[in-house]
LUMRO-659782 format. One record per residue (C-alpha): x, y, z. Coordinates in steps of 0.05 Angstrom, whole numbers, padded with zeros to 5 digits, always signed. Layout:
N
XYZ;...
//
This chain:
379
+00115+00105+00092;+00183+00083+00067;+00208+00081-00005;+00274+00058-00033;+00292+00091-00099;+00320+00032-00138;+00343+00032-00210;+00330-00039-00233;+00364-00077-00289;+00367-00041-00356;+00320-00071-00408;+00289-00045-00472;+00218-00051-00447;+00166-00002-00472;+00095+00008-00447;+00038+00049-00475;-00011+00086-00431;-00078+00118-00446;-00141+00145-00414;-00206+00177-00438;-00250+00175-00376;-00249+00220-00315;-00189+00264-00301;-00145+00234-00356;-00081+00269-00335;-00088+00253-00261;-00102+00180-00277;-00039+00175-00320;+00002+00207-00265;-00027+00157-00215;-00012+00098-00259;+00061+00118-00267;+00068+00128-00191;+00035+00062-00175;+00080+00026-00224;+00141+00046-00183;+00112+00015-00120;+00134-00050-00155;+00204-00070-00176;+00198-00025-00237;+00227+00043-00252;+00206+00090-00307;+00266+00112-00347;+00242+00150-00409;+00176+00187-00416;+00146+00212-00481;+00107+00275-00489;+00033+00271-00474;-00014+00269-00535;-00088+00278-00545;-00116+00233-00599;-00185+00214-00625;-00215+00150-00598;-00192+00092-00642;-00243+00043-00671;-00304+00078-00640;-00334+00147-00628;-00323+00177-00559;-00282+00225-00517;-00210+00235-00542;-00155+00198-00507;-00093+00222-00472;-00036+00177-00494;+00038+00168-00480;+00093+00116-00481;+00149+00103-00432;+00206+00055-00424;+00220+00019-00359;+00276-00017-00324;+00255-00079-00286;+00275-00148-00263;+00205-00175-00277;+00192-00222-00334;+00138-00208-00386;+00082-00246-00352;+00100-00217-00284;+00100-00147-00313;+00033-00159-00346;+00003-00179-00279;+00030-00114-00248;-00002-00073-00303;-00069-00109-00295;-00067-00097-00220;-00055-00022-00231;-00112-00019-00281;-00158-00049-00229;-00133+00000-00176;-00153+00056-00223;-00222+00028-00238;-00213-00016-00300;-00230-00090-00300;-00214-00123-00366;-00251-00187-00349;-00316-00148-00342;-00310-00112-00409;-00349-00127-00471;-00310-00144-00534;-00290-00087-00579;-00263-00017-00567;-00293+00020-00508;-00280+00079-00462;-00231+00065-00406;-00202+00100-00346;-00134+00071-00360;-00101+00026-00412;-00032-00003-00401;-00001-00047-00455;+00068-00077-00463;+00092-00057-00533;+00162-00086-00531;+00200-00130-00483;+00272-00128-00507;+00272-00167-00573;+00224-00220-00547;+00167-00245-00591;+00111-00273-00548;+00044-00299-00571;-00002-00327-00517;-00075-00321-00501;-00065-00262-00455;+00000-00231-00480;+00025-00213-00549;+00092-00178-00556;+00107-00137-00596;+00037-00109-00592;+00005-00135-00657;-00027-00069-00679;+00022-00017-00655;+00046-00002-00726;-00025+00017-00746;-00037+00067-00691;-00011+00138-00691;-00031+00146-00618;+00024+00095-00603;+00074+00113-00658;+00075+00188-00643;+00097+00181-00570;+00144+00124-00590;+00179+00173-00635;+00197+00214-00574;+00233+00158-00537;+00254+00105-00588;+00253+00128-00661;+00310+00082-00680;+00282+00020-00646;+00273-00037-00695;+00209-00077-00694;+00233-00150-00684;+00180-00178-00733;+00170-00122-00784;+00244-00105-00785;+00230-00031-00791;+00247+00026-00744;+00193+00064-00707;+00210+00125-00750;+00197+00084-00813;+00133+00055-00786;+00107+00124-00767;+00126+00153-00835;+00089+00097-00871;+00030+00091-00822;-00039+00083-00854;-00072+00116-00794;-00095+00186-00812;-00111+00207-00741;-00071+00266-00715;-00037+00261-00647;-00035+00330-00616;+00025+00341-00570;+00005+00374-00504;+00048+00417-00458;+00039+00375-00395;+00104+00344-00369;+00091+00272-00347;+00155+00274-00306;+00125+00327-00259;+00066+00298-00222;+00021+00351-00188;+00050+00343-00119;+00032+00413-00095;-00041+00403-00112;-00042+00354-00054;+00015+00380-00010;+00021+00456-00018;+00074+00458+00037;+00128+00404+00033;+00188+00402+00080;+00251+00360+00070;+00292+00333+00127;+00352+00288+00136;+00423+00284+00161;+00479+00333+00147;+00499+00327+00074;+00441+00284+00050;+00420+00335-00002;+00361+00372+00029;+00376+00441+00000;+00395+00414-00069;+00330+00374-00075;+00288+00432-00048;+00318+00479-00099;+00307+00430-00156;+00234+00421-00137;+00225+00496-00129;+00254+00508-00198;+00211+00456-00232;+00145+00477-00200;+00157+00552-00192;+00148+00543-00117;+00174+00587-00062;+00233+00558-00024;+00239+00565+00052;+00313+00553+00064;+00356+00551+00126;+00419+00592+00123;+00468+00549+00161;+00528+00593+00150;+00495+00653+00184;+00505+00622+00252;+00566+00658+00282;+00578+00603+00334;+00578+00544+00285;+00652+00542+00268;+00671+00547+00342;+00621+00492+00358;+00654+00442+00312;+00721+00457+00344;+00694+00455+00416;+00623+00427+00419;+00616+00425+00494;+00632+00499+00503;+00591+00527+00446;+00532+00479+00440;+00482+00522+00477;+00500+00585+00438;+00496+00550+00370;+00430+00516+00385;+00397+00578+00414;+00418+00619+00353;+00389+00566+00306;+00324+00562+00344;+00313+00637+00345;+00333+00644+00272;+00288+00587+00249;+00227+00614+00286;+00239+00686+00261;+00250+00663+00189;+00188+00620+00191;+00144+00677+00217;+00169+00727+00166;+00163+00678+00108;+00089+00661+00120;+00069+00734+00125;+00074+00735+00049;+00022+00679+00042;+00059+00637-00011;+00016+00585-00047;+00068+00530-00061;+00125+00520-00013;+00184+00472-00009;+00228+00478+00054;+00296+00447+00065;+00283+00439+00140;+00228+00432+00191;+00226+00467+00257;+00225+00400+00292;+00297+00388+00271;+00317+00435+00328;+00299+00379+00377;+00344+00329+00343;+00406+00372+00348;+00389+00399+00417;+00380+00330+00446;+00446+00308+00416;+00487+00369+00436;+00459+00400+00499;+00468+00382+00572;+00406+00360+00610;+00393+00425+00646;+00403+00466+00583;+00359+00419+00543;+00301+00428+00592;+00302+00504+00584;+00310+00498+00509;+00250+00451+00505;+00207+00501+00543;+00223+00555+00492;+00209+00508+00434;+00143+00483+00462;+00119+00555+00475;+00130+00574+00402;+00116+00512+00360;+00041+00511+00371;+00032+00576+00332;+00074+00554+00273;+00049+00526+00207;+00061+00451+00198;+00081+00422+00130;+00029+00380+00094;+00083+00328+00082;+00153+00315+00108;+00201+00282+00061;+00256+00248+00101;+00319+00229+00062;+00365+00174+00084;+00432+00148+00059;+00493+00113+00086;+00548+00148+00125;+00600+00141+00069;+00554+00178+00021;+00541+00232+00073;+00615+00242+00084;+00627+00246+00009;+00574+00299+00002;+00601+00339+00061;+00670+00338+00030;+00643+00357-00039;+00606+00419-00016;+00670+00443+00018;+00648+00482+00079;+00713+00486+00119;+00680+00481+00188;+00645+00416+00168;+00705+00378+00144;+00721+00351+00214;+00652+00321+00225;+00660+00250+00248;+00619+00190+00226;+00600+00178+00299;+00566+00246+00302;+00528+00233+00238;+00507+00165+00264;+00481+00196+00328;+00442+00248+00289;+00413+00193+00246;+00389+00158+00309;+00359+00224+00333;+00322+00234+00268;+00296+00163+00270;+00269+00175+00340;+00236+00239+00318;+00199+00210+00258;+00176+00151+00299;+00140+00199+00345;+00071+00224+00327;+00089+00287+00289;+00029+00327+00266;+00040+00314+00192;+00051+00253+00147;+00122+00229+00132;+00151+00196+00070;+00220+00165+00081;+00263+00155+00019;+00329+00118+00016;+00380+00151-00031;+00436+00100-00025;+00476+00100-00090;+00428+00151-00120;+00449+00219-00148;+00383+00254-00161;+00420+00318-00179;+00451+00287-00241;+00401+00231-00254;+00335+00259-00280;+00303+00190-00274;+00319+00187-00199;+00293+00258-00188;+00227+00241-00222;+00221+00177-00182;+00225+00219-00118;+00170+00264-00144;+00127+00203-00160;+00140+00175-00090;+00114+00240-00061;+00054+00239-00107;+00039+00166-00091;+00029+00186-00018;-00031+00230-00039;-00076+00172-00057;
//
């Protein structure tokens, strides 16, 4: 499965989301993930609130609001939201009139400063100023936003709301979908400089997961290899192979519950096939095949891609002296090797994500989009 992380055109478009049937939190996470399978990206997320059902007696709702960036027009966006509702078990055309329980509710509250009044779409939402389950989360993301008809800010509307219902703020972070519930062992792969270790560390920090990390600089032959690849290729690849297998064995003896790795053992084949002579590769492959069958496979492999210029910029930025002479041709050959590897039938699912012009380290939105892309692969 292939995803491109794309930040679409910036618009002041805000959507409300709610659920009071089934696993409310899981459903909301799924809706957000499904939304980004369309030309839409979630930019701001409110806190999650639990509120009494509005207009009828039933199970409390989970509610939130979020802003999006999109190139879709209002009607196109509405059709996307209706499609997602149906994917999650709600069919508006089959519902009786009035307020009822629902697995998911997605409504466009604001679309820039547009005022739209048609049979199937009314923007701004005509009753948002009367509902604390909308106003409370709106306060998190757009307190100064002016209502284009009522000419009051969200903060003013909330302060003067006639709704007496209390919206209770919950601790769940809607930017962190439960990826490890579905994939307890995730590995990240990609070319030199693509950001594997950085992303793995960020995920480990956010989810309190154990990180299985490769220590590139421990290899005593690596600097010599970059100066004279032909002479030192076998030594460098044998060291990496032995080190990876030993590290993997020791790591899993501790039985960690949630794991994010910045490499997979199968990367050894990519570099060996690129760097070793035919006779050396055959012996290397025998050692690899003898060991790999006893090793634990990831539940999911996240493969990161970007263009060569961005790889070179990242390599320069991290400043390892022995890497500064890496040529684009070598990176291109490795990219081809990785493409060949992931096209083979590896014993685990693969999600490929393009990171061109994306800086997930600095851009929280991009980081959360990657998490949602992982989560989307679980259903």
